[in-house]
N, C-alpha and C positions, 0 to 999 in steps of 0.2 A: 420284536420284544418291546414290551411296554416299558413305560418309564417307571421309576421308584415309585412307591406309594406313598413315601415320606418326604422326599425333597421334589418329587415330580420333575426332576432335572436329568439324572442320570439313567442309563438302562438298568432294569431291575435284573440284574445279573447273577445275584447270590440264589444258590440252592440250599435246600435243607435248614432254612431259617425256623428258629423255634418261635411260636406265638408267646407262649409262657417260657420264660428263660429256663434252660435245662437244669441248672442247679436246683429249681422247685419242681420242674415236671418230672425228674427222674424219680423223685420222693413219692410221687404219685402212681407213676405207671410202670416204672421200670421192674423188671422180673426181680422176684424177692432175693435179697441180699447182694443185689447188684447196683453198682453206683455209676458204671463207666457209659460212655455213648452206644448207640445202637443194641441197648438191651432192654427195650422197651417190650413190655408184654401187658398191654392196656385193654380196657373194654369201655365201650361208649354205649349208655342206657339211656335209651330213649322209650317213650310209652309205646311205640310200634313194634321196636324190636331192640336187640341188644347185639352189636357188632363188635369186633375186636381186630387188634393190630399187633404187630411184633416188628421188632428191630433185626438188623441184618445179623446181629452177632448172637441171636438167641440160637441155642444149641438145638439140632434135630431132634433129640430126645424130648426136650421140653416142647415143641412143636406139636409132636405126637401125643405127648400126654393131654394137650389142650384141645387138638383138632382132630387127632386120629390119625387118618391118612393124611400125609402132606402132599398135594397135588400141585401141578405146575399152575393149575387155575388159582389155588388159594395163593400161591405166591405173587402172581401176576395181579391179583386183585388186592394185595396188601395196601392200604393206605395209612400212614401212622397218621393218627389225629394231632393237630397243632403243629405239624412239621410241612413247611410250604416252600415251594420253589418261585423264584420270579417275583417276589413282591418288594424286595428292597435290593439297591444298589451295594457294592463293596463299600463304599464310604460310610452310608447311613447303618448297615449292618455292623461296622466298625464301631460307629458312635454309640449304638446301642448296648454294644458289648462292655463299653468303658462304664457305664452306669450299672450294668449288670454285675460285673465283677467287684464293682466295690460295694454293692449292697449284698452281694454274696457274703461280705465279710462279717455282716452283722449276725450272721446265724451263729456265731461263737458266742454271742453274749448268753449269759445264763442268769436270767433275772429271777428274784423270788416271784411265786406265783400271788395273782390278786392285788396287784398294784401297777401304776404307770411307770414306765421307765423310759429314757431317754434312748433313741437310737444312736449308735456309734459313728453313724456317718452325717454328712452334710444334710440339713432338713431339705434343701432344694434338691439335691440328687435323690432323696427318697421319693418326694413328689414326682419327679421325672420318671423315676422306675415304676411305680405303681399306675400313673397316667399312661404309661408307654403300653402296659401290658392290657389295660382297659381298652385303649385304641387299637392295639393290635388285634385283639378279640372282635371287635367291632367291623373290622376291615376284612376279617378273614372269612371266606366264602363258607357258607353253610355252617358256620359256628353256633347258630342260635342265639348269639347274643348281638345286639344291635343299639347304639347310641342314636340320639335323635342327629339329624344331619348337622344342625348347628353346632351340637356337643363335639361331634367328632370332627368337624373342621376346626373347631378351638382348640383341640387336643392336638392336631395336626399342626396348626400354627405353631403352639407351644414347643413341640418336640423339634421341629423345624429350626426355631430361632435358637434354642438353647443347647441343643445335645452338640456335644464337642468331642475331638478325638483326644483332647488333653483334659483330664479332670480338673485341673486348677483354673480352666477357663470356663466353668460351669457356674455360672452366677446370675440370680436373678435381676432383672431391673425392675425395681420397685414401683416404676412410673407406667408399667406395661399393663393395660387395661385387662388383658387375657389372664393375668394372674390375680386380678380381684374377683372376691365374690366365689371361690372355689376352695375346696379343701376334702379332707377325709378323716376317717376315725379308723383305726386298726386294732384289731385284735390278733394275739399270738397266744398258741400254747406251745411253749419252747420245748423243741426236741420230741413232741408228740408222735411224730412220723417215724422217730427212729423204732418205736415197736408197735406202731399201729399205723393201719390203713387209711388213708384220707380221700378227699375228693378235688376235682376241678369241678365247680357246680355254682350255678346261679338261677335266680327265677327271672325270666324275661320281662315280668310286668312289675318288679320291684326297681323302680327308677328315681325315688326320692328318700333315701339314696338308692344309687346302684350297688347291689349287695352281692358278693361273690367269695366263696371259699376257695383257696389256693393253698393246697397243703395244710400247714399248720397255721396258717393266716386266713382271718376273715376281713376283707375289705368293705368300707361303706364310703362310696364317693358322692361327694355333694356338688352339683354345679351351680347352687345357689344356698348361701348360708340360711335363707329363710326356711329351708327345708329341714333345719335342725329342730323347728318347732312346728313341723306340719303333722300330718297324719301318722300313726305308728304303723310301721311297715316291719313286724317281727319276724326276722330272718331265722327261721327255725330255733325259736324260744331264745334267740341271743339278745333281745331287747336290752334285759337287765345290765347285761355286760357292756353293751354298745353305750349305754348311759353312763357307765363307769370311765369309758375312754375319753380322752380329750381330743378336741378338734383341730387338725393339722393345717396350717396354711403354708403355701410355698416358701415364705420368707422366714420362717422360723424352725428350730429344730425338731425332728421327728419326736412324737410321743407314741408310745406304744401300750396298750393294756395287756398284761400277762394273765393269761387264762390256764387254769389248773387243768390237768389231764382228765379229770373226772367231769369237770363241766364241758370240757370240749367235746368229749366222747358221746355227751348228750345231743350235741348239735350234728355230731356226725351221724348219730343212731337216727335222728329225725330226719335227714335228709335221705337216708335208707329207707325208712317206712314210707316217706313221700313218694319215692321212686316205686316202691311195691305197690302202693295204691295207684298211682298213675299208669303203671303197666297193666293191673288188674282192671282197672277203669276201661283203658283202650281196648283191651281183649275182650271185655263185655259188650261194648259198642260195637265193634267188629262182628263178633257172634250174632248180635241181634240184626245185623244189617244182611249177613248171610241167611239168617233165617226169614227175614222179609223178602229177600230177592228170590226164594224159593217157593214164593207165593203164601207164605204163612202171615200171620197177623201178629201184631204185639211184639213180645220179648220170646227169646229161646227158653226152652224149658230148663229151670234152674239146674235140675238134676244132669240133664246133657252137658251144660255148662261146666259144671263142677266135674264131670268126667273129662271132659276136654283140657281143662286145667291141669288135672291130676296128671294125665297122660303126658303132657308137655314137660311139667315139672319131673316126673319119672322116666322120661325117655332115655334110652341107653347110649344115644349118641355121646360124642364128646363135649366138653363143656362149652367150647368156642362154636359148636354149632346148635346148642340146645334152644337157645332162643333167638334165632334167626327166624326171619319171615319164613324162608323155605320150609325148615323144621316145622313150625307152627302150621303152615298150609297143608303139609302131609298128614299132620297128625289130624286136623279139622276134616279134611277130605274123607280120612279113613273112617272118622267117627260119624260123620254126616252120611257117608254112605251106607253104614250099617243102619242108622237110624231111618232112612228113606226106605230102605230094603226091608223094613221090619213092619 
């Protein structure tokens, strides 16, 4: 067994660790109306395909609704995104849970929209909470999110030094150089996800700052304060809101900019539209490659492309199977066979 990825001292004996704390992840991917553990019913959308996963406590009727026939193969291959085994030791997992439990209490705050408000927990605990999520995403295999090596190591050092099993012992050392020239801005649309769906989403090329939506929060993490005046990286038209947010440093109380549900829904919609375009572009590229491998030149006929896309969208298979590589391949093969034989 490998050593814990956080302390690098104890065996990584913990199973079922959440990369994004459960109190946030359940608001993104739990079955509608469910808040408990093992009730995940989530989808992972990538340009190549859309896959899905489900928790152990999801009822068979719901699985049949999403997947059609529930086979042994489906259950065996089920892998819940963001839940990992043998990453952390018992001690480090416990230390992470201390800051997670404390930060979860801040969800009870009900600020007015379009204003900066102060978080109800220690600013340093808040800093550790958000940087721990960013670090965990970076070390997670195949997450698609990756910090630079020196940034990942820096956050690892910070977390290893300051995470404790007792909340009262978590205090910053103002002389620690790792805590200098680093900070974040934070947007929140309070209780948006009570009635609306949200995302766990980032753009891999957005590094100054790293920008990520997690449920009703959008986090902008800066590894250098000079990046505050750098090139504009407009994260799904949130730049104006980001400019209204205050810059948080580890040694001061956390400030959060409260975003109206209407404004937040625009960001959510922009992410959806980006995903649709990315999927469509990837399918276009793959169809052109198939066309060329068949000895044809240039791009596939636009009418044939449109026909294939429509058949994928209209296919009668269950939702959990519709946008998988397997279903797309079957439809493309059928359409191409008809095309070649005419």
